[in-house]
N, C-alpha and C positions, 0 to 999 in steps of 0.2 A: 123621827121614824126609826123603827127597829125591824130588822129582818129576822123572822123566826125560823124560816126554812127556805133553802135554795134547792131547786130541782134542776138537775142537768139531764133533761130527758133525751135529747140528741144534740150533743155539743162537745166538740173536741174529741177526746178519746172515750168520753163517758156516754153511756146509754142507760136511761132509766135509773139514774143515780141521784140520791138526795143527800144534802148536808144539813143537819139540824143545828140550830143555835138556841138552845133552851135558855129561858130566863134564869138569872141567878142574882144573889145579893151583890156581887161584884160582876156586873154584866159586861164583861170584856173577854173576848174569845181570841185565842191564838190558833192558827191553822199551821201545823208543823208536818213536814214530810221530806223525804229525800228528793234529790233532783229528779225531774220528770214525773213527779208524783201527781201534779195537777194543781199546785198552789197558784201559779200565774193564771191558769185556766179559770179557777174560781174567781179571782180578782177581776179578770176581763169579763166573765159572765155577769157579775153584779153590775158593771158599767153598762153593758149592752142590754141587760134586763130592764134597767131603769130608763135608759134614753134611746133605745132602739139599736138594731143591728145594722152595720154598714152593708153596702151593696156586695162587697167581696170581703169575706171574713177569712183571716188566716187560720182559723180553727176548723175549717171544713176538710180535714185530712182523713176523717173516717166516714162522716156522713156528708152527703151532697149539700151544696149551699142552700138549696130550697128546703131542705129537711131540718135545718137547725131549729132547735126548739128548747126554750127555757121556761121555768116556772118558779114562783116564789109566794111566800105568805108574809105580809108586812103588818106592822102594828103602829098606830099613832093615837095617842090620847084615848086608849082603851078600845079603839076601833080596829078591826082586823079586815084585811083585804087580800084575797087570793086571786092570782091571775097568771096567765101564760103569755110568753112573747115569742113570735115567729117572724119570718121574713116575708109575710104576706103584705103586698104593697097596698091593698085596699084597707085592711085593718090588721095591724100587727098585734093588737091586744085582744085577748079572748079570755073568757071564764074557764075554769077547770073543766066544765062540761062541754066546752067547745063553742059557746055563744060568743058572738063578737061584742066587743066593748068599744065605746067611743075613745077617740085619741086622747081626750083630756080627762079620762076617767081616773088616771093616776096622778093628776096634777095636785090635788089637795095634800097628798103625801110628800111631794117634792118641794112644794113652796116655790120660791124664786130661784132656786139653784138650777144651773144648767150643767151640761156635760163637762165643759171646760173647768168650771168652778169645782165641780164634784171631784174630777180626777186630780185637780191641783191640791185640793184640801184633804180628800179622803181616799183617794185611789192611787197612791204613789207606788211605783216600782223602782228598781235600781236606776234605770235610765232617767226616769222622771226626777228622782232625787238629785242626780248629777246636773240635769238641766235646770232645776229650781235653784240650786246653789249658785250656778253660773249667772242666772238672771238676777239674783240678789247682789252678786259682786259687781256686775256691770250695770245694774239698775235699768235693764232693758224693758221691764214691764212696770206697770204702775205700782203693783204690790211690792215688787222688788225695790223700786226706787224709794217708796215710802219707808219700807223696813230699813234700808241702808241709811237714809237720812236720819231717821229716828235714832238708830243705834250709834252713828258717828257724830251726830250733832252738826251736820253740814247742811246749810240752807241753800247754798248756791251750787248744788250738785249738777243741776241742769245746764248751767252755763259752762262749767268745767267739762262736762261730758260733751257739749256741743263743740268746744274748742278742740278737744281730743279727736272728735269725729272728723272735723275739718282737716286736722293735721294728718290723720290716717288717710283721708282722701287724697291729700297731696303726695303721700307715699305710695299708695296703691289703690286701684279700683278695678272692677271687673272689665271696664272698657279700657282697652290699651291706649296709652297716651305717651308721647315722647317726652313730656315735661314732668312726668312722675318719676320719683327716685327709683322705684322698684324696676320700672321698665328700662331706665337708663342703665342700671346695674345689670339687668338681664341681657341687654344688648351687648354690653362689654363681656359678660360671661359667655354668650354665644360666640362672639368673635374670638375670644381666647380658646374656646373649645374647638372651633373650626381650625384655628392655627395649630393647636395641639394635635388634632386628627391628621392634618397635613404632614406634620413633622414626625408623627408616630409611624411605626412599622408594625404591621400585623404579625402575629406569631407564626402563621403559616408561611407568610412571605419571608420572614427572617429565617425560618428553618430551611426554605428552599435555597435562599442565598447562601446560608451557611453550608448547606450540603454541596452547593456548586463550588464554593471556595475550597472545601476539603477535597473534593474530587480533583480540582485543578492542582492543588498542592500534592496530592498523591501522584498524579501524572508527572508533575515536575520532579518529584523524588525519583520516579522510575526513569525519566529521561536523564537525570543526573547520574544515576547508577549506570545506565547504558553508555553515557558519554565517558564515564570513568573506565568502563570496560574497554571501549574502543580506543581510548587514549593508551591504556596499558598494552593493548594488542598492537597499536601503531608503534609504540616504543620498542616492543619486542621485534617487530618487523624491521624497524630502522636499525636496530643493533645487528640483526641478521644481515641487512644490506651492507653495513660497514664491514662486517667480519667475513662476508662471503669470499672476497679475493684471497684472504689468508687461509680460509678453509679449503679453497681449491688447491692452493700451494701445498697445504698440509696433506691433502688427499694424494696429490702427485708424488710427494716424497714418501708417503706411506706405501704407495704402490711400488715405488722403486725399492724400498726396503723389503717388501714381500717378495719381489723378484730375486733379491740377493739370497733369500732363505735365511737360515740361521747363521748369522755372522758374529764372530766373537768380537767384542769391543776391544779395539787396540788401545794400548796405553798412550800417553802423550809423547813418549820417547820412542814410538814405534819406528819412525824414520831413521833415527840414530841406530836403533837395533838392526834395521834392515841393511843399512850401509856397512855396519860392522860384520854382519853375516856374509854379505857379498865379498867383503875383503878377505875374510877367512876362507870362503869358498875358492876364491882365486888363488890364495896361497896353497890350499890343498891341491888344487888342480896343477899348479906348478910343480908341487912335490911329486904328484903322480906322473906328470910328464917327464920329470927328471929321472924318476925311477924306471919308467918304461924305456927311455932312450939312454940308459947308463952305459951301454956298450957301443954307442954310435960314434965315438971318437972325440978327440980333444977339440977338433974344429967345431964340431956341432955344439959341443958343450960351451965352447968359447963364444960362438955366435949367440947361443941361447942366453948366456950370461950377459953378453953385450946387449942383446934385446931386452933382457930384464932390466939392465941398468938404464937403457934408453927409455923404457916404459916408466920406470920409477922416476927418472929425471924429468921426462916430458909430461908427466901427470896424466897419461892416457888411462882409459877405463880398463877394467880387468879383461873385458872381452877382446878389445883390440890387442892387448899384450899377449893374450892367449893365442890369438891368430898369428901374431908375429913369431911367437915361439914355435908354434906348429910349423910355420913356413921354414924357420931356421932348422928345425929338426928334420923336416921332410926334404931339404935340399939335397943331401947325399943319398937319395932313395935307391940309387942303383948300386950303392956300395955294399949294403948288407940287408938282410931281411928284418932285423930288429928295428932299423931306422924306418923302413916302410910301414911296419906295424905301428910304430909311434905316430907317423904322419897321418894314418887313417883314423886313429883314435882321437887325435886332437880336434878335428872338425866335429865329430859326434859329441864330444864333451862340451865344445863351444855352443852347439845348438841347444843342448840340454840346459846349459847355464842361462842362455838368453830367454828360453821359454819359461824357466822358473822365475827369472827377474820380471818378465812382462806380467805373468800371472799374479805375482805378489804385489807389484805396483798397481795393477788394475783393481784388484780387490781393495787395497788400501785407499785408493782414490775414491772409488764408489762409496765405500763405507764412510769416509770423511765427509763427502758431499751430502749424503743422506742424513748423517748426524747433524751437520750444520743446518740443513733445511728443517729438520724436525724441531731443533732448538729455536729457530727463528719463528716457526709457527706457534710454538708454545709461548714465546714471549709476546706475540701479537694477539693471541686469543684472549687472555685476561683483559687487555686494554679494550678490546672490542666489546667484551661483556660489560665492562664498566661504563662505556659510552652508551 
């Protein structure tokens, strides 16, 4: 049988389209076109034209299922036959003029071929080629088994194939079984997966835990810094507590120094200098007294000298000697005016000397005590700061 013309009246994306296959010396035709041009549609149309359309066709994306319509003109042994094929359930074959044709009207042109044989031998696509090659390798079909045995020269392929099938059944089957190796391994795998899931930590959970740890560490650093600050403050207050008594002493001594006003610092030998000055003052006073009572007579002078000698010999202080001399000079008050004048001047000079001595001694003592207190506070203050 030879197809002379194929009519795609309403099929796939085609409408009233015809494909001519004119006879030639080398009667072999290639249908060439880009992707989506309709090559597979032509191949599928030939199969459905010869053996009928299925109930639901995948090529009804332009025309409805009930409107799909094909036509062809075939030749065999010089006889030509033109017909149309539709999805009419009562009679899918019709003449080009619309007259219905019997279901076996096309049988002389097909012979004994059916749709499965035709598609396997003459209507192959990419999927069918892959499926056919696989059937030859595993000899799943009669044709594939015959072809494989003939090519390899293996006569016992059926027994080998059956043993392999039995072994495969022991390994795996659609029905789950505890004695098949696949399901044993699957159970072990599921147990290991569950254990891994239990031991694993999700990313979000880990991030929350990590964030909590970082927050706690940050609070710990803040508390450490606060603790160090409080320790430093405590140490400072402790040092102040230890040094407070010395500071109070220092404040008291400083107040005493401010009360004294501007005081000249006395040298270390101030006491010796004071005693020397008092001695010279007493000598000057004696000279003055002698000069004042020079006319008072030999007795007075003698007594004064005796008094001086007794003072020098007894080691009395200058003021006591001055008083004794004044008494000796004032004894003959009634004798002359000069003696009375000398006796009045002696007590006045004595009072002036005593006042000068007390003032100098008081200032010297206060200055010495204030200086010793300040030096003691200065010595204790660095030790307190160190502690």
